[in-house]
BALUMFI-259318 format. One record per residue: x, y, z of N, C-alpha, C in turn. Coordinates in steps of 0.001 Angstrom, whole numbers, plus 500000, padded with zeros to 6 digits. Last residue first. Layout:
REM residues N
XYZXYZXYZ/...
REM end
This chain:
REM residues 442
962871402371111511964348403123111310965794402899110220/960469400900110296961010402190110499962126403049110635/961627398142110541961289398676109214961714400169108861/962432398186113084963760397877112326963125398741110994/959723398337114163960914399213115132962166399459113750/958625396036113029958035397580112914958743398417113030/960116394270114707960316393987113099959540395080112404/958930394671117250960344394796116820960779394553115362/956381394212117267956654395668117407958270395549117099/955998391833114681955701391873115798956234393551115814/953433390922111578954614391421112082954493391451113532/951038389114111506952257388755110906953450389411111036/948666390421112679949976389019113338951067388999112648/947702393544112654948639392436111845949250391090112441/945298395136113906946715394693114112947096393141113057/943313397337112780943765396466113206945062395987113040/942552400167112234943065399997114057943272398377114171/942418400948110003941519400597110837941323399892111526/945284401312108993944573402476109157942838402363109683/947166398626110978946530398965109546945443400355109915/949688398189113269948344398465113083948079398571111716/951978398585114446951790396951113384950428397077113217/953068400423115576952946398804116595952213397650115697/953891401980113419954771401128113982954466400107115086/951469401126110843952256401891112091952997401054112179/950939399779107309950820399834109213952069400645109500/949005399445104799950002400009105208949925399925106690/949205395585104180948875396727103916949720397689104276/952133393769102630951353393576103524950297395189103635/952813390614100259952380392540100345951768392400101415/955110388573100478953281389129100680953962390391101024/957193386349098103957003387471098833955308387702099222/958344383204097702957248384228096973957118384843098476/960631381090095729960261382103097166959427382940096800/962948380344094378961429379948093877960992379884095532/965517382466094043964963381123094772963917380133095196/964231384321092560965217383369092222965564382260092416/962192385188093736962196384520092378962957383561092511/963705386794096021962623385796096312962034384961095417/964881388926094537966155387612095203964994386222095099/962828390379093740963792389507092855964892388484093079/962053391015096293961124390352095610962383389744094484/964028392258096811963971391564097871963138390428096666/966544393348093909965319393755095092965013392380095807/970089393111093752968323392582093582967374392874094752/972609393383094290971773394556094054970303394121093603/973940391342095632974381391728094116974058392791093892/972906391305098258974448391916097970974906392314096699/970626389795097385970701390900097848971973391956097616/972202387162096866971566388232096001971479389397096328/973303387056099599974370386716098573973497387630097094/971074386570100931971670387361101345972676387491100307/970364383564100123969252385056100030970405386097099740/972225382399100091971899382498099094971141383910099027/971681382250103565972786382582102545972824382974101499/969162381629103024969635382477104011970642382911103574/969272378450102285968763379411101514968949380529102364/971008377283104702971598377327103218970815378322102424/968941377633106676970716378440106820970946378633104925/967252375872105918966990377603106177968306377640106522/968512373866105772968386373920104528968077375742104460/969100373219108560970368372896107613969570373641106514/965920372934109145966945374231109727968351374408109014/964892370629107880965014371913107370965808372392108193/965927368004108608966918368846107631966280369998107150/964251367467110377965323367163110994966533367983109869/961474367708109059962219368429109960963461368879110554/961660365493107797961721367094106834962132368090108118/961497363517109382962669363735108059962927364790107759/958895363928110121959844364052111517961082364348110396/957141364015108068957244365252109078958421365294109786/957397361019107712957939362034106749958263363320107762/956267360255110058957639359765110038958402360350108557/953911361015109636954678361537110748956003361348110395/953268359054107535953178361129107305953962361903108467/953553357119108530954488357328107485954425359158107360/951573356908110834952461356837111055953367357465109947/949132357229108309949083358241109369950767358002109876/949927354818107307949412355747106798949488357244107334/948789352709109411950469352479108879950596354092107947/947973353341112566947568353445110789948708353501110312/948511351474115352948461353138114594948404353035113050/947017349400117242947636349626116586947828350762115085/946382348825120243945936349390118937947179349373118115/945265346455122935946618347344122710945862347566121123/943238346747125739943958346347124550944403347331123733/943286347146129006942962348004127860943337347217126494/941536345651131095942084345131130323941614346580128974/941055345483135406940454346011133692941908346262133109/942123344558137532940535344589137052940336345118136166/944064341814138241943705342552137095942622343357136966/945431341821141726944262341849140765944233342387139839/948880340626142849948251341421141890946668340809141477/951678340089145306949931339990144728949377340951143939/954621339650146098953233340497145939952679339904145503/956945339791148790955989338969147610954602339714147811/958998342220148411958682341334149282957935340410148587/961163344484146802959753344590147953959418344093148944/962495342507144818962897343021145540962294343973147043/960168340015144570960403341364144119961177341627144970/957477337196144015958906337899144466959605339025143852/954072336915143610955346337374143089956253337749144017/951199334526144514952355335753144932953879335688143754/949454334367141370950472333791142163951078334856143096/946308337171140895948082336027140352948749335375141620/943391337144139948944134337107140744945814336881140969/940897337698137438942300337235137785943183338016138768/940398340186135355939231339927136797940026338680137363/941657339230132619940580339671133348939807339144134724/944030336987133117943306337421132459942345338122133529/947935336737132900946809336430134103945504337310133249/950123337597131708949318336207131559947844336468131829/951051340054133095949995340069131746949940338623130940/951508339088135504951094339769135638950273340035134226/954342337635134435952753336850135686951708337486135391/955780338857132891954971338069132145953742337583132986/956568341227134910955870341037133502955272340096133269/957914340499137022956273341348137275955794341077135705/960312340680136721959788339739137187958391339638137093/961111343213135224961018341945134425960379340913135213/958700345855136380959891344971136504959252343516136004/956239347504134127956639346766135248958116346053135536/956098348873131898956913349776132669956513349019133668/955884347547129514957207347864129857957506348551131190/953441346770130116954074345149130439954998346215130293/951161349990131494951881348770130574952781348112130932/948843350223133567950412350317133597950432349309132598/946523351788135827946586351877134382948486351836134018/947198351368139409946709352035138021946870350731137098/947618350370141607948677350209141373948135351046139787/946190350780145175945832350996143547946687351362142544/947858350816147383946475349136146843946434349442145091/948827352845148286949463351791147669948563350695147142/946047354410148751947206354713148031948189353488147224/944885352800150723944405352561149847945413353477148423/947351351170153220946810352517152145946044352433150854/946866347955154876947925348978153649946815350131153082/945708346454156680946833347636156822947751348634156005/944550344511155739945751343871156471946761345180156975/942240346386155217942101345567156605943469344944156898/943085346594152507942971347965154082942628346940155024/942722344197151561944392345008151697944098346015152604/939875344042151824941051342647152185942449343710152285/938922345602149807938670345495150719939623344610152127/939756344864148012940361346100147836940072346230149259/939120342247147433940140342440147181940858343869147700/936746341119146961936667341898148472938110342213148391/936038340231144288935156341497144951935453342110146266/938154338374143713937923340205142890936991341149143407/939281337655146940938816337441145727938510338467144434/941358336139149464941141336903148399940318336307147232/941517333356151098940637334263151406940390335527150399/943619332403150113942946331385150620941696332346150358/945910333906149935945108333679148500943586332941149050/947267334757152122946272335422151648945084334904150257/949072332325152086947551332581153354946273333186152492/950667333241150656949589332094150698948278332099151071/951675335621152326951351335781150587950207334233150399/952291334179154243951328335382154080950690335748152843/954738332880152836953681332177153550952662332931154070/956173334748151636955520333863150744954449332840151901/956585337705153642956707336346153531955672335686152636/955379340273152766956492340000153824957279339163153333/953209341490150257953726340780151641955026340293152302/951660343880149353952314343269149207952518342559150727/948900343854146749948811343562147740950259343174148074/946959346024144161948513344513144539948051344946145748/945544345956140617945761346593142401946759345659142615/945511347824137734946097346767138338946031347148139869/944786347580134194944440348239135546944684347193136849/946706347438131239946101346869132604946021347578133554/947280347910128125947036348363129701946269347732130078/948712347674125240948336347294125702948108347820127216/949929350758123282950200349216123932949608348975124930/949179351941120296949213352199121567949404350559122323/952114352898118137951224352083118866950377352641120144/953868354609117661952993355319117522951474353732117841/956642353326118125956161354444119017954531355039119160/956511351762116008955801351125117843955809352070118813/957541352934114249955799352605114606955621352157115376/960209353412113803959636354225114473957955353659114572/961688351192112488962410351304114214961209352489114762/959912350917110233960914349760111050961129349964112374/960393353533108941958890353244109763959150351907110331/962930354199108192962767354295109127961276353929110153/962975352902105413963642352766106541963454352746107684/960709354363104428960268352889104583961370352369105693/961848356648104134960323356541105202960287354842105749/963509355959102298963860356613103741962922356311104575/961702355187100182962907354630100509963469354824102469/960582357378099281959942356382099918960676355330100505/962662360432100421962104358978099406960790358426100488/962529363997100373962279362842100738961696361650100227/963580367071099462963118365663098919963233364247100181/962979370078100450963994368833100992963029367825100755/962029372172099270962950372056099016963680370828099428/959115372192100581959287371816098873961036371876098532/960308372819103289959741371493102693959965371258101368/960480375491104296961479374500103380961093373298102969/958307376314105266958576376420103933959942375912103478/958848375559108035957861374774107291957631375117105586/961029377098108974961386375713108716960389375164107860/960654380062107293960615379114108508961027378122107828/960872382981105814961916381859106282961531381484107039/958676385344104163959200384606105831959754383476105175/959109388886103124959613387294102643959444386377104102/957247391214102477957584390567103794957720388910102719/957032394635101775956738393498101294957621392302102198/954767397436103523955718396239103540955932394890102419/954121400307103268953859399410102703954760398006102569/953399402145106368954303402172105553954002400235105120/952966405286108315952752404199107723953332403258106606/953127407344111123953954406962110058953212405573109640/950591408718113153951398408037112610952202407784111464/950840412225113508950072410866112807950542410314112681/951336413981116600951625413132115391950344412290114682/951124414083119117950654414812118732950993414599116994/953104412388120684951308411943121136951017412965120252/955516412825120217954954411847119192953361411606119501/956079414888121798955486415004120430954708413975119413/956222415091124860955542414246124478954629414660122866/958139416484125188958198415559125423957754414414125129/957853418763123651958774418245122947959080416922123801/955244419945125129955349419454123189956555418536123099/956402420242127306955714419440127623955695418954125821/958003422986126316958602421391127087957849420131127016/955903424572125824956799423985124759957492422506124958/954910424820127870954013424235127018954962423438125836/956687425791129395956440425216129974955518424213128617/957004428359127581958145427617127937957680426143127987/954608429735127628954923428992126766956088428225126532/953365429143131091953796429652129780954307428676128478/950150427929132094951311427982131904951643428349130874/948739430666134048948369430074133107949691429613132760/948254430783138058948579431209136629948616430295135479/947339429467139894947077430781139731947511431389138832/945222426804141153945979427435139917945823429095139761/944283425651143677944335426629142790945120427032142186/942809422776144656944297422829144258943649424084143528/940510421256145931941189421667146783942294422912145987/939870420175143629938718421532144080939477422059145515/940879417574143497940882418929143062940460419806143008/941692417237147332940660417184146248941415418177145173/943842415446149714943850416646148881942902416563147292/944619414805152892944040414578151967943641415943150453/947341414069154771946839415269153837945736414711152831/947660412032157833947841411975156025947031413746155633/949344409950159881948693411567159563949177411822158065/948414406949161521949469407557160126948303408811160008/949908404454163329949065405692163563949257406196162506/949599401080162269949759402073162661949285403409162549/949113396838163329948372398448162881949485399835162873/948545393693161807950092394804162031949191396438161889/948191391553160826947407392381162080948388393473162515/949760390683158643948297390946158634947404391862159429/952272390490159795951961391590158649950242391581158452/951697388816161771952203389591162011952110391056160915/951251386848160344949999387063161523950559388435161738/953304385863158313951701386624157783950976386937158967/955000385124160138955371386223159612953950386716158902/953412382840161374954259384227162016954295385352161218/953927381239158965952523381956159718952571383121160623/956656380813158517955775381823157634954345382075158026/957301379575160276957932381205160498956964381768159969/955292377061160419955762377976161957956273379678161374/954209376624157489955216376215158323954822377856159251/950630375203157689951392376423157449952742376065158236/949620372058156284949934372963157261950800374338156755/950271370138154223948973370450154446948818371233155547/952017371636150930952177371153152862950546371028153015/951667372388148505951791371003148543951620370450150149/952913375184148500950780374365148033950665373164148642/955583375135149239954598375492150023953249374858150102/956355374016146496956384372970147782955414373851148868/955439376186144957954867374487144535955177373713146056/956683377983145594955227378041146207954849376494145817/959318376708145316959287377353146606957945377623146743/958955376875142425959688375864143457959512375908144873/958431379161141174957709378340141191958268377455142511/961050380695141815960005381056142472959011380028142371/962321379130139810962982378980140833961910379819141618/960873379054136774960862378449138022961949378076139412/961654382409136790960170382164136857960025380656137490/964238382433136495963621382922137260961874382500137947/964319380832134212965006381002135714964439381213136789/962536382051132530962008381132132782962931380422134192/964248384071131751963079384449132269962642383301132824/966486382931130483966952383861131288965127384314132384/965366381577128146965685380508129623965904382069130723/964090383897126786963322383193127280964087382144128250/966876384715125662966198385467126594965188384628127420/967438382776125006968853383171126008967789383960126406/966299382471122453965909381716123539966890381702124553/964564385723122106965553384823121807965310383920122828/961959387418121491962597386500122393963638385843121628/958967388221120289960288388885119982961703388664120781/956739386821120132956986387492120990958291388426121271/957120385400117906956187386328117970956376387235119305/959223383767118326959332384917117255958293385875117307/959131381989120575959864383280120500959628384172119257/957236380920118436956340381549119784957433382358120275/957946379574116398957433380310116194957075381732117478/959901377603117955960336379142117639959347379992117315/957849375959118725958611376501119465959210377711119168/956745375006116127955975375568117443956622376505118048/959244374039115263958303374521114907957487375256116136/959729371415117567960521372642117070960042374274116768/957729370108119521957473370200118086958557372023117859/957083366776121438958324368428121412958029369113119230/954502365363121063955578365741121003956225366807120848/951723364937121042952026364878122019954043365238122229/950710364911118308950940363466119178951347363530120156/949726367318117771949240366438117681949369365375118461/952935368716119416952452368657118314950807367892118737/953812371303121849953947369896121313953110369630119784/954134373752122936954943373093122290954848372064121724/952068373579125224951891374543123952953033374762123411/952909371428127284951857371238126162951904372459124720/956598371351128306955048372365128134954457372242126905/958562369876128013957525369299128126956279370034128602/960464371347126840960693370209125472959067369692126616/960574373557129011960198373946127491960123372593126642/961671372032131197960506372428131036959620373092129845/963809370630130287963056370197130695961628370577130849/965254373587130434965280372426129274963939371597129255/965195374371133192964538374644131954964300374176130575/966610371963134073965570371922134288964931372969133497/969190372342132641968636371207132858966837371334132833/970033374896133922969783374745132843969088373687132376/968370375528137208969535374897136392968986375003134959/967360378082139672966571377044138641968198376313137380/967412378613142576967952378715141519967442377243140797/967480380002146038966706379522145173967106379534143651/968503381485148766968991380929147335968924379971146559/966520382726150189966661381408150021967743380457149031/967010385684149678967009385042150626967293383499150764/966566385248146755967802386299147244967984385250148661/963899385102146613964861384028145814965857384133146391/962641386978148167962947385814148075963422384479148059/963659389502146412963937388888147730963838387417148368/961956388615144083963315388710144158964143388796145324/959417388742145573960028387713144740961565387590144813/959535391332145876959290390585146627959792389351146741/959916392804143451960612392872143968960404391880146023/957207391985142787958393390965141513959516391743142889/955552393053143773955610391460143911956688391027143251/956336395843142862956153395653144817956276393697144781/955510396101140487956997396310140932957149395649142238/952987395627140838953578394517140417954976394868140036/951808397932142047951048396616142667953022395622141494/952540399896140321953527399474141093952897398590142201/951228399295138087952416399109138124953328399216138552/948499399899138964948638398555138411949916398554138012/948411402473139989948532401511141256948293400166140587/948431403777137104949816403422138273949527402995139553/945849402921136508947546402223135693948783402217136707/943493403720137004944216403027138035945219402146137110/942409405667135458941795404466135159942421403457136031/943726407983136283942341407844136814941842406534136101/946418407762135123946051407681136591944531407308136990/945663408169132755946019406989133031945794406832133988/944576410939132822943742410016132267944313408683133058/947014412261132843945811412269133921945103410873133689/948495411386130652949057410483132203947677411091133308/946740410190128362947079411657128634947382410623130005/946053409166125134945962408526126526947097409830127323/945434408640121718946242409519122743945698409383124157/945101406118119847944466407030120553945002407746121329/946347403750118634947001405077118816946440406240119309/944247401542119056944398402170117542945510403827117659/944848400240121441943190401006121386943635401923120149/947194399774122071946545399125121904945417398903121046/948909402102121935948728401578120925947554400396120465/947894402820124972947611403749123477947727403019122451/949448401131126401947566401044126182947221402046125221/951512401797125613951533400198124813949741400573125091/951494404211126999952064404138125522951768403000125126/951361403617129677950082404251129262950534404372127508/954126402062130175952618401028130218951506402059129275/955890404038129516955707402511129124954574401971128677/954984405540132146954577406199130760954457404868129749/955722403276134197954155404176134035953855404635132887/958360403226133809957415401868133258955797402470133185/958988405688134134959292405616132983958177403684132983/957743405986137459957446407019136161957841406482135072/959842403929138287958068403632138531957311404917137076/962159405194137761961800403740137232960070403315137256/961974407401139438962319407650138271961936406098137156/961804405944141896960370406653141638960551407245139886/962860402973142047963419404349141996962066405230141486/962672400609144169962813400638142641962793402207142675/965145397107145630964416398801145473964114399138143969/966359395207147867965667395331146390964737396854146636/966694394182150338968037394925150123967942395412148093/963816394728151301964798393859151614965820394764151089/961951396359149459961739395228149722963281394440150122/960905400170148328962048399356149147961541397720149387/959898402653146047959519401422146959961120400378147343/961175405030145973960097404997146438960132404045146806/964751406246146259964020404859146694962511405085146974/965676409314143984965089408643144735964537407255144966/966011410979141890966620409392141287966080408309142667/965573413232140925964538412875141615964456410945141595/967134414114138653967352414324139536966348414089140797/965887412966135967966830412288136788967222412999138043/963121413972135082963084413403136223964465412230137249/963276415526132865963615415666134191963597414993135122/961857413486130995963675413802131089964379414443132449/959357413262131658960703412380132067961678412605132221/958385416850131258958513415153131055959527414490131951/958436419339132417958801418953130976958986417744130428/957094420223134655958176420553134770958748420106132947/954938417748134434954339419419134548955840420427134277/956200415907135178955484416343133994955413417475133518/956231415857138189957587416095137241957357416191135622/953821416237138847954838417634139021955732417297137838/952932414252138189952247414989137943952914416207138094/954552412749140509954583412431138552954247413600137875/953414413708142716955243413534142586954990413701140807/950974412546142496951279413980142528952568414225142062/951129409887142808950540411030141534951200412078141242/952434409671145173953092409636143962952676409667142614/949916410340146601951288411363146544952068411117145371/948659407759145817948434409641145687949064410585146049/949618405620146740949829406277145253949191407384144896/949426406512149855950567406392148712950873406527147172/946436406986149882947025407593150494948565407195149654/946263403803149160945542404515148214946078406428148229/947924402229150653948342402716149597947421403448148946/945516402920153262947158403267153459947597403456151754/942942401901152511943432403518151918944579403523152634/943789398974150147943672399744151250943843401079151304/944345397529147905943244397923147937942738398714149099/947287396719148575946904397717147520945695398048147264/946992395230150274947436396377151083947218397439149821/946528392721149005945329393266150225945555394843150213/949062392228147999947798391909147031946615393098148392/950671392258149713950737393190149242949117393647148491/949528389686151150949345390931152375949778392210151359/950461387943149431948528388349149204948577389347150217/952945387948149630952203388704148553950847389161148468/953424386793151915953967388455151514952815389025150408/
REM end
């Protein structure tokens, strides 16, 4: 269905619809800006039970226009220019896609649990450190950069995961389910008779100039676009877990105590590349050993009716095997075939195709990681303590710089920035967020 809408977005029918929307919104702006749209709160797009009004599209369009303006250094982009570069089409397409997703999730009762959201976050590569472990510092930095709370991110991810659950399931199928293929066929091959009125700019005759009232209303609605942005110089004090390291002593004794428990996590365990054949009885397994060799193991497995995916067991560590398999599999040498081993599945015979030897982690590296872990575990408590002390000092009337100095912290002075966090050269300062600049300027 979404593919259908994507194709629709490029069709001449969609261009007519977008044209009418554009003309409607231009007419509304001519009446004095988006504040006059309340009287036009009709549904512009409807998918199932969900709809978006013309007012919502216009407001979204206006916000996207302002965002684009901020991205190019605050240069004014008029509604007409935004329409010309296709911003309205982008907004309408995104609203259609969102409505389709909402309706699909509602029709199918799709939802994602809190546990699914937590697992997604903890296993997401963008939140992991160099060793592949979940790093809270990276996670909270991500939230800060995007002006999100944990609750806000979880709310977004629930929607994303619920819909992805459906799309991932369908993409894994080797065929298209009949209801879906039928709907797709009907949608893609639907035809309609359409009567349309095409208007070109040259067809529009302007009989009178805008009145002073019209100009005044337009200026009032878009007055911010006719002003030079306000700039402010900011002193900034960062309080992050990483900065708490100098306040958190970690002794060699603490590291040594944790080293014995943690060091094995950093060692690269021995791994073996295994192939296997499963037999129902020991007699069948013993008989197979009379003709199985390293060279024909996989071929014979296939001839016995076992699928290739079932034969290849893959790279495996000892602790990933059941207790019955560990000793016989890891005692055999490279290129050897084990004796039949009885398990809950039957009788298994393994071929050890390759061995990747165990590697001990560097002791200094392990201790450095343990120190980092200990500091990280204590950092948030220390961060809360420092924050309370800072609030008390500011409450006593001390300046931010004075309070920071009292706590052995350093402030940073940023150059003059506008509300978008952009300096006078048009460069965006990555140390501030739009939410922070709004707070500073208001």
